[in-house]
N, C-alpha and C positions, 0 to 999 in steps of 0.2 A: 059210219065213218069208213072211208076207203083205206085199204092197206096197199102199200106199194113197195116194191123192191127196185132199187136203182143200182145197176152194175156200173162201175166206174164213177161211183157217186161222190168220191172225194177229189175228183179232178176238176177241170175247167168247167165244162158244160154241166157235168153231173152234179157238182156241188151247188151250182145255181138252181138246178132243178130240185134237189133235195130241200133247199131252203124254201123254195116256192111252195112245194107240196106241204111242208110242215106249216107254213103260214096259212095254208088253206084248211088246216085242221086234220090232215091225213097222218096216219101212222106210217113211218118209213123205215125200211131196212136199207142201209148203205153198205154195199159190197165193193171193196177195192183192194188191190194188192200193192198199191203205191209203186208200180213199175214204170210209170210214164216218166222217162228221163228228162223230157222237155219242161216238166212242171217245176217251178221254183219252190213250191210247197204244196201240201195237200190240205184239204179243207173238210174236216169232220164236224158235222153239226151235232152238238151234244144232245139235242132233242131226238135224234134218230138212234136206232139200234145199229151200231157200227161194227162191221166185221171185216178184218183184214185177211183176205184170202183170194185165191185164184179162181176165176169162173170155171176153169176146167176141172177143178177138184170136186168130185162127186159127193164128197162129205158135206158140201155146202147145200146140197139139194133139199135138205130138211128146212132150210130157210124159206123156201117157196110155199110151204104149206100155209094155207089161209090167206095167201096174197091175192089181191084182186087184179093188180096191174104190175107188169114188169117193164121197166124202162131199161133197155140194154144199150149202154153207152161205152162199156169197157172195150178197148181195142188198142192195137198198135196203130197209131193215128198219124204218123208223119210219113210223107211220101218218100223222100230221098233215102232215109236209112233203110227202108225195105228193099231198095234196089240192090244194095250190096249185101244185105242179110235177110233173105226172104223167108227162111224157115220159121222163125218165131212169129212173123206176121201171119202166115197161113195157119199156124197152130192156134194162135189166139183168136184171130178174126173169123176163121172158118170152124175149126173144131170147138173153140170156145163158144161161138154162137150156137152151134148145134147142141152143146151141153146146156146152155141157158134155155133153149127151146124145149129140150127133152125134160128138164126139171120142171118147166112151166106146164108142159102137157100132163105129166104125172101128177102134179099138184092141183090141176083143174083151174089154172089161172084164167081169168076172163079175157085178157088181151096182152100181147107183147108189142111194145113200141120199140122198133129197132132204129138205131142211129146209122143211117146209110150215108153215102157220099156223092156229091156232084161230080167227083172224078170218074164216075160211071160213064159220063158222056165223052170224055177224052176229045179226040180229034174227029170222031165219027159223025158228028152232027153240026149243023149251023145254028148258032144262038139266035134268039132265045130258045133254050132247050125245053122240050115238053117230055112228059114222063114216058110216052110211048116211043121215043126216039131210040135208035139202035145204040147198043153199048159200044164204047170205044176205049175200054180199059187198056192202059199202056204201062202200068207198073204193078208190082206185086200187091201194093196197097190197094189200088183201085180194083184189081181183079178179086182180091180177097173180100172186099166190102160188097162187091156185086154178088159173090158166091153166098155171102150172108143173106142177102135179099132173096136169093133163090131157095135157100134153106127155109127162110120164113114162109115163102110161097108154098113150098112143099108141105110144111106143117099145117098150113091153113087148109090146103086142098085135101091132104091125105088124112089128117087127124082132126080137122075142124077147130084148130086153135087159131083164133083171130089174131092177125098180125098187121101192123102198119110199118112201112119203111119210110123214113124221112131223109131225103137227100139234101144234106146241108150244103150251103154255099158260103165258104170262107167266113167262118164264125170269128167274131172278135168281141172284146168287152171285158167286164169285170172278171179278174182272176185268169186272164188269158196267159198261155205259156210264153215265157220270155227267155228260156235257157237255150244255149247252143245256136249254131248257125242255121239250123233247120226249124227253128221256132216259126210259128205263123207270122206272116210279114208285118202285121200291125204290132204285135208284141215285140218283134225284133226291132222294128224302127223306133218304137218308144223307148226300148232299153238303150239303144244306141244314142238316141237324142239325150236321154237323161245322163248318159256317161260322157257327153260331149264328143262323141265319135261320129264320123260320117255314116249316114244310112247306106247300106249296101244293096244296090239295085241289081237284080239278076238280069242279064241281057241288056237290051236297050231301054227297058222300062215301058215298052208299048203294050205289054201283056195287060189284059183287062180282067178284073175280078168283080164279082157280085158279092159285096161285103154285107154280112148279116149279123146284127147284134145278138148277143147271147140271150137277152131277155125275150126277144122275139122267137128264138129257137125253143126256149123253155115253154112259152105259151103254146107253141105248135105241138109240143109233146103232150101237154095237158089236154088240149082239145082232141088230139088224135086218140088218146086213151078213152075219152068219154063218148066219142062219136062211133056208134056201132057200125055205121055204114062206111067208115074210113078203113078200107082194106087195100093193101098194096102200096105202091110208091107214091110219094108226094114231094114236089120240089119245095124247099124252104129257103127262099132267097127274097131279094127286094124287087127284082125286075129292073134294076139299074146297076150299071157297072162303072168302074173307074180304072184308069191305067195305074200301074205301080209308080210311074213317074209322077202322075197327079197326086197320088197318095203322099209321096215324099214331099212334094211342094206344099201340100195342104198342111202337113205336120210342121214343116219349116225347118230349115237347117241345111247343113252340107250333105252331099251324097257322093257316092262313087259307084263304079259298075263292076260286076263280076260276070264270068262266062255263063252262058245258058246251061241249064241242067237237063239231063235226059228225062223224057217221059212227062214233062210238065205241059199242060194245056195252055195255049196262048190266050184264049178268051173263055170266060164263064159268064153266063147270064141266064137267070131263071125265068121261065114262064110259070107263074104261080096261080093261074086261073083255077086249076083243080083244087088247090088248097083253099082258095076263096069260096068256091062253090060247095065243097063238101065239108071242110073243117070250119068254114066261116073265119078263116085266118088271113091276115095281111100284115106284113111287116110295118112297124110303127116308127122305128128309130132310123133316122137318116145319118149316113156316114159323115157328111160335112158338118151337120149340127153337133155330132158327137166329138169330132175333132176340135171344133171351135170351143166347146165347153170343157174338154178334157185335156187335150194335148197342148194347148197354148199356155196351160198353167205349169208345164214342166220347167 
């Protein structure tokens, strides 16, 4: 039976991953400090060993002993708040990631799967993005997540700790954050629709996003852990994108417009051939099907 440690395991993606691993019969330790302000609540699976603590706290390193796979999802994960307050972002996303990797190295963990970000690409490449494209980090968040990738790469090359970095593209679905004006757009729109408020579209709504369901992200993490040849970055997206205007119209209801925000990419679109070839992974959930089944019941 495999043993896993999931950082950020009580949050949006992490809690879905914890549930999935436990359903697979794995022993799981969930490590989370409940600091994500955008989360409406946190989800602790009673079948896991649950520890409320900061990933930067070296007193947690004993938790890594006997662990086969570490899934590192804990992060300051909203773009706009990091623009005005970058210090904690770099501390958690860079120093915190190094702490997780060092604890994993010392404990002899078989592999670390790191939750990276498609914000790596920024404005520097033309979509669809491939993993070898140049970085275009435009915010403290995107830069800090890329630095996390670089630390993973260093620990693989210098210490022989296998690491996989999964660059997520606009994750949505079960337990998605809905609090505040900077919640992910799907969760924000659904909250506004439920409240009978107009959906707030940033800019003119022409920005396009590759929306990826959380269940597909979870399966990518699982496959990345078990595939020994899966080293380095992988795009985790659908290879199809929608404009924010389209998203609002698909959900249905009124909407209004807000000024553009600094640092946000106009278009994201994943080339997922590498994930298909090496992980055997391909997204299964279509956004339009999800909205038809879920959002129209609101």
